[in-house]
C-alpha positions as semicolon CSV with decimal commas, in nm:
position;residue;x (nm);y (nm);z (nm)
1;M;13,719;8,634;16,195
2;R;13,506;8,810;16,454
3;H;13,238;8,871;16,211
4;G;13,222;8,505;16,118
5;M;13,216;8,403;16,481
6;A;12,919;8,635;16,535
7;I;12,726;8,476;16,252
8;A;12,811;8,131;16,381
9;A;12,687;8,224;16,728
10;A;12,360;8,366;16,585
11;V;12,304;8,051;16,395
12;S;12,366;7,829;16,695
13;T;12,085;8,004;16,900
14;M;11,840;7,996;16,608
15;L;11,529;7,780;16,657
16;L;11,338;7,599;16,374
17;S;11,540;7,774;16,105
18;T;11,562;7,592;15,776
19;A;11,903;7,455;15,658
20;A;11,900;7,678;15,354
21;A;11,880;7,974;15,571
22;A;12,195;7,884;15,766
23;A;12,378;7,853;15,428
24;G;12,403;8,224;15,376
25;G;12,244;8,467;15,124
26;G;12,279;8,537;14,758
27;D;12,083;8,598;14,442
28;A;11,923;8,252;14,450
29;R;11,711;8,320;14,760
30;I;11,496;8,571;14,940
31;L;11,554;8,556;15,313
32;I;11,243;8,634;15,527
33;G;11,310;8,687;15,897
34;Q;11,066;8,605;16,167
35;S;11,069;8,653;16,552
36;A;10,788;8,453;16,709
37;A;10,693;8,279;17,031
38;L;10,824;7,924;16,998
39;S;10,824;7,892;17,371
40;G;10,654;8,064;17,664
41;P;10,284;8,146;17,706
42;S;10,199;8,168;17,335
43;A;10,426;7,893;17,190
44;E;10,136;7,715;17,037
45;L;10,044;8,025;16,827
46;G;10,396;8,099;16,722
47;T;10,460;7,744;16,610
48;E;10,123;7,730;16,417
49;L;10,184;8,062;16,253
50;R;10,530;7,963;16,130
51;A;10,403;7,619;16,004
52;G;10,124;7,776;15,794
53;A;10,357;8,029;15,641
54;L;10,635;7,775;15,578
55;A;10,382;7,538;15,400
56;Y;10,303;7,813;15,152
57;F;10,657;7,924;15,100
58;E;10,768;7,561;15,032
59;H;10,475;7,520;14,793
60;V;10,591;7,822;14,594
61;N;10,953;7,698;14,607
62;K;10,867;7,369;14,462
63;R;10,730;7,547;14,158
64;G;11,039;7,757;14,093
65;G;11,010;8,017;14,373
66;V;10,953;8,378;14,293
67;N;11,117;8,508;13,974
68;G;11,360;8,213;13,999
69;R;11,448;8,273;14,366
70;R;11,363;8,053;14,664
71;I;11,200;8,188;14,969
72;V;11,371;8,105;15,294
73;L;11,199;8,167;15,626
74;E;11,433;8,202;15,931
75;T;11,267;8,202;16,258
76;L;11,408;8,303;16,600
77;D;11,236;8,232;16,915
78;D;11,140;8,545;17,135
79;A;10,944;8,338;17,406
80;Y;10,672;8,625;17,376
81;E;10,910;8,876;17,541
82;P;10,960;9,216;17,376
83;E;11,330;9,251;17,463
84;K;11,397;8,925;17,300
85;A;11,198;9,018;17,002
86;A;11,385;9,352;16,963
87;A;11,710;9,159;16,974
88;N;11,596;8,906;16,725
89;Y;11,484;9,179;16,479
90;R;11,821;9,346;16,496
91;R;11,997;9,002;16,439
92;L;11,780;8,922;16,147
93;I;11,834;9,254;15,984
94;E;12,195;9,336;16,072
95;E;12,350;8,984;16,081
96;R;12,137;8,780;15,853
97;D;12,048;9,055;15,609
98;A;11,677;8,959;15,600
99;F;11,501;9,119;15,301
100;A;11,177;9,156;15,504
101;L;11,024;9,047;15,835
102;F;10,714;8,848;15,882
103;G;10,465;8,715;16,131
104;C;10,523;8,811;16,497
105;I;10,294;8,705;16,787
106;G;10,177;8,961;17,058
107;A;10,124;9,331;17,065
108;S;10,437;9,418;17,256
109;T;10,665;9,188;17,073
110;C;10,533;9,301;16,735
111;A;10,552;9,667;16,849
112;A;10,921;9,626;16,940
113;S;10,992;9,603;16,563
114;L;10,868;9,950;16,483
115;P;11,175;10,170;16,563
116;I;11,401;9,898;16,419
117;I;11,227;9,867;16,080
118;S;11,183;10,240;16,063
119;A;11,547;10,299;16,108
120;A;11,664;10,016;15,876
121;K;11,381;10,079;15,618
122;V;11,289;9,706;15,616
123;P;10,930;9,603;15,540
124;F;10,728;9,389;15,784
125;V;10,439;9,189;15,658
126;A;10,153;9,023;15,847
127;P;10,211;9,080;16,219
128;A;9,960;8,840;16,385
129;N;9,811;9,107;16,609
130;G;9,545;9,365;16,553
131;N;9,650;9,632;16,816
132;E;9,628;9,994;16,718
133;V;9,991;10,052;16,812
134;L;10,084;9,866;16,488
135;R;9,863;10,097;16,273
136;T;9,873;10,444;16,438
137;P;10,074;10,647;16,359
138;F;10,107;10,514;16,007
139;N;10,437;10,328;15,939
140;R;10,516;10,282;15,566
141;Y;10,717;9,968;15,654
142;M;10,446;9,781;15,843
143;F;10,193;9,590;15,627
144;N;9,908;9,442;15,835
145;V;9,711;9,165;15,680
146;R;9,458;9,077;15,958
147;A;9,176;9,297;16,070
148;S;9,239;9,536;16,357
149;F;9,133;9,500;16,722
150;A;8,903;9,791;16,656
151;N;8,735;9,581;16,382
152;E;8,704;9,275;16,625
153;A;8,578;9,481;16,923
154;G;8,324;9,645;16,696
155;H;8,201;9,305;16,582
156;I;8,182;9,183;16,950
157;V;7,986;9,490;17,055
158;D;7,748;9,449;16,764
159;H;7,680;9,098;16,861
160;L;7,635;9,169;17,236
161;T;7,416;9,467;17,194
162;T;7,198;9,274;16,937
163;V;7,116;9,010;17,201
164;G;7,051;9,279;17,460
165;L;7,372;9,280;17,652
166;T;7,484;9,634;17,725
167;R;7,667;9,627;18,057
168;I;8,011;9,521;17,921
169;A;8,333;9,507;18,107
170;V;8,683;9,474;17,969
171;V;8,999;9,300;18,109
172;H;9,328;9,408;17,954
173;P;9,712;9,412;18,027
174;N;9,831;9,733;18,201
175;H;10,072;9,858;17,938
176;A;10,048;10,074;17,633
177;P;9,916;9,805;17,385
178;G;9,668;9,691;17,654
179;R;9,539;10,046;17,697
180;A;9,512;10,078;17,328
181;A;9,297;9,765;17,318
182;L;9,073;9,918;17,591
183;A;9,042;10,233;17,376
184;S;8,937;10,026;17,078
185;T;8,649;9,886;17,277
186;E;8,543;10,218;17,433
187;A;8,531;10,362;17,085
188;A;8,307;10,077;16,965
189;L;8,081;10,127;17,261
190;K;8,072;10,507;17,229
191;S;7,949;10,482;16,866
192;R;7,652;10,293;17,012
193;N;7,596;10,557;17,298
194;L;7,738;10,312;17,559
195;A;8,036;10,306;17,786
196;V;8,261;10,042;17,940
197;A;8,082;9,920;18,253
198;A;8,421;9,853;18,426
199;A;8,779;9,797;18,328
200;G;9,007;9,549;18,502
201;T;9,384;9,517;18,448
202;Y;9,656;9,262;18,504
203;P;10,032;9,355;18,503
204;N;10,141;9,179;18,185
205;E;10,111;8,847;17,986
206;F;10,362;8,668;18,214
207;T;10,249;8,723;18,558
208;A;9,877;8,666;18,470
209;D;9,785;8,795;18,818
210;V;9,427;8,870;18,742
211;E;9,264;8,887;19,084
212;A;9,269;9,260;19,131
213;G;9,149;9,316;18,782
214;V;8,863;9,063;18,828
215;D;8,776;9,232;19,159
216;S;8,724;9,563;18,962
217;I;8,493;9,427;18,704
218;A;8,303;9,194;18,933
219;K;8,172;9,495;19,134
220;A;7,989;9,607;18,819
221;Q;7,817;9,270;18,774
222;P;7,863;9,285;18,403
223;Q;7,646;9,109;18,154
224;A;7,952;9,036;17,934
225;V;8,331;9,057;17,961
226;I;8,577;9,118;17,677
227;I;8,917;8,974;17,761
228;F;9,238;9,091;17,592
229;G;9,525;8,855;17,636
230;P;9,655;8,505;17,575
231;Y;9,466;8,186;17,661
232;K;9,624;8,137;18,006
233;V;9,514;8,488;18,106
234;A;9,159;8,448;17,966
235;A;9,124;8,109;18,138
236;K;9,225;8,263;18,472
237;V;8,984;8,552;18,429
238;I;8,691;8,327;18,345
239;A;8,777;8,086;18,656
240;A;8,809;8,381;18,886
241;M;8,475;8,532;18,780
242;K;8,303;8,195;18,825
243;A;8,466;8,159;19,166
244;R;8,285;8,485;19,257
245;G;7,956;8,335;19,147
246;Q;7,937;8,541;18,824
247;S;7,898;8,388;18,475
248;P;7,862;8,659;18,221
249;Q;7,904;8,616;17,847
250;F;8,282;8,583;17,808
251;M;8,429;8,718;17,471
252;T;8,785;8,693;17,363
253;L;8,968;8,801;17,052
254;S;9,143;8,596;16,786
255;V;9,489;8,634;16,944
256;V;9,382;8,433;17,245
257;G;9,457;8,101;17,071
258;P;9,121;7,938;17,032
259;G;9,222;7,570;17,053
260;A;9,457;7,629;17,350
261;L;9,185;7,827;17,526
262;A;8,931;7,541;17,474
263;A;9,181;7,289;17,603
264;E;9,272;7,496;17,902
265;L;8,910;7,564;18,006
266;G;8,771;7,213;17,949
267;E;8,396;7,205;18,015
268;D;8,411;7,557;18,165
269;G;8,477;7,683;17,806
270;R;8,133;7,607;17,686
271;G;7,974;7,924;17,535
272;V;8,294;8,134;17,540
273;G;8,285;8,361;17,229
274;I;8,602;8,414;17,014
275;T;8,634;8,653;16,720
276;Q;8,835;8,521;16,416
277;V;9,014;8,727;16,147
278;V;9,042;8,446;15,897
279;P;8,784;8,199;15,764
280;F;8,686;7,878;15,923
281;P;8,982;7,647;15,848
282;W;8,795;7,312;15,875
283;V;8,537;7,374;15,588
284;S;8,646;7,482;15,244
285;T;8,388;7,753;15,198
286;S;8,638;7,984;15,014
287;P;8,907;7,931;14,760
288;V;9,190;8,013;15,002
289;V;9,067;7,763;15,254
290;A;9,048;7,493;14,974
291;E;9,403;7,587;14,885
292;Y;9,514;7,571;15,244
293;S;9,348;7,235;15,288
294;Q;9,539;7,100;14,988
295;I;9,876;7,247;15,072
296;Y;9,896;7,268;15,443
297;V;9,668;6,980;15,553
298;K;9,717;6,726;15,272
299;E;10,066;6,791;15,144
300;A;10,243;6,937;15,461
301;K;10,033;6,699;15,697
302;G;9,947;6,998;15,919
303;T;9,654;7,008;16,156
304;P;9,404;7,281;16,067
305;S;9,386;7,587;16,295
306;F;9,296;7,953;16,264
307;T;9,655;8,054;16,338
308;S;9,821;7,831;16,070
309;L;9,568;7,962;15,827
310;E;9,661;8,319;15,923
311;G;10,020;8,234;15,857
312;F;9,939;8,079;15,521
313;I;9,741;8,379;15,408
314;G;10,003;8,622;15,530
315;A;10,267;8,427;15,328
316;K;10,041;8,439;15,017
317;V;10,015;8,811;15,044
318;L;10,386;8,854;15,096
319;V;10,458;8,633;14,791
320;E;10,221;8,833;14,582
321;G;10,416;9,146;14,674
322;L;10,743;8,986;14,577
323;R;10,604;8,875;14,235
324;R;10,479;9,227;14,156
325;A;10,808;9,376;14,256
326;G;10,980;9,198;13,964
327;A;11,303;9,017;13,909
328;Q;11,525;9,313;14,012
329;L;11,405;9,297;14,368
330;T;11,457;9,587;14,613
331;R;11,286;9,672;14,930
332;E;11,158;10,005;14,779
333;K;11,019;9,811;14,476
334;F;10,853;9,565;14,717
335;I;10,696;9,846;14,918
336;S;10,560;10,000;14,607
337;A;10,444;9,665;14,491
338;M;10,262;9,594;14,813
339;E;10,088;9,944;14,790
340;S;9,964;9,865;14,449
341;M;9,752;9,580;14,600
342;Q;9,419;9,746;14,620
343;D;9,133;9,489;14,678
344;F;9,376;9,201;14,613
345;D;9,174;8,878;14,636
346;A;9,377;8,607;14,797
347;G;9,090;8,356;14,744
348;G;8,779;8,501;14,897
349;F;9,002;8,698;15,145
350;V;9,050;9,058;15,028
351;V;9,329;9,284;15,137
352;S;9,402;9,645;15,038
353;Y;9,698;9,863;15,064
354;S;9,785;10,213;14,937
355;P;10,061;10,472;14,995
356;T;9,866;10,606;15,286
357;S;9,705;10,284;15,430
358;H;9,850;9,950;15,508
359;G;9,540;9,812;15,695
360;G;9,501;9,493;15,486
361;S;9,178;9,314;15,578
362;R;8,864;9,394;15,764
363;Y;8,735;9,037;15,776
364;V;8,597;8,935;16,125
365;D;8,383;8,630;16,209
366;L;8,248;8,502;16,546
367;T;8,293;8,150;16,683
368;V;8,214;7,978;17,008
369;I;8,354;7,697;17,211
370;G;8,127;7,401;17,219
371;G;8,063;7,152;17,492
372;D;8,301;6,910;17,331
373;R;8,584;7,171;17,328
374;K;8,548;7,214;16,953
375;I;8,540;7,570;16,802
376;L;8,193;7,620;16,634
377;R;8,072;7,885;16,391
């Protein structure tokens, strides 16, 4: 009785879970658990990531599922808070018996899964974050799909130095994932015989108190500033620098939430650079974007975005692993199947895994906010 009450309580607090997930498990379904920000400072990203993945899963389900089993995505809201994320991961594994985890938002909330999945031996596919804490040390249960922050930082540094900007500052949160992000940029600059001109910090993604950090970098009068953090933080950094009479080239990473940043900045967003780890979702220049346009935009009536496309691609990679694992599905068979995916082409988007590397993709592109708040290539 107590066990039944615990499950009922878990279901009552669940957000945006499908009805099928609430009905319980069995051989007819494969339960995929997700903890994502459906509220808080990155709610837009979590909602879009889930929507893109769900559209692909439902597309597969309409065609018989995977080896005759439906995929059910059960999502719990962590509000972008690591403690809530950790509790969600435990609930999904221990109470809901999720076969695998999928698609978190934020370095700290994603990293909260690492000790949990390691102990439970549960695979986690497609965290929507490129921080090095999700890659080093190697964890056999974590399968990254997107490119790393090191790939993104390297792409930014290549671009900035090509146009003659070498005095580059960094703003990052003052915690372990934030310091790892700084280290990625330092490594990219060092490979070009450069160093970070100045580094400024803010406490965390919730306080967004950036004044002290901006003071630190403003003294160096940088030509460019790379900002690690969600869109509200990035917007505050940009506004604070401009209030000090400085307008360097601002660069942000894919995790910022491009659409939300453009809306937050308004006309002040013109010229802000944003790296992307999936193709441009508004133009079908690759097979996977054409597929996304048909399934997510036309069939599911979704609005195109980089984040929903990332969720869509992550879901496609996960499904390919399930198919390769065969009808007698186990977690170990799934892990082996994923590790067999060397140079898997998801439609012009290539991911690679092996028993010693779960890096996924290295795809990085550069976009910019236009004067009309649109994201331009």
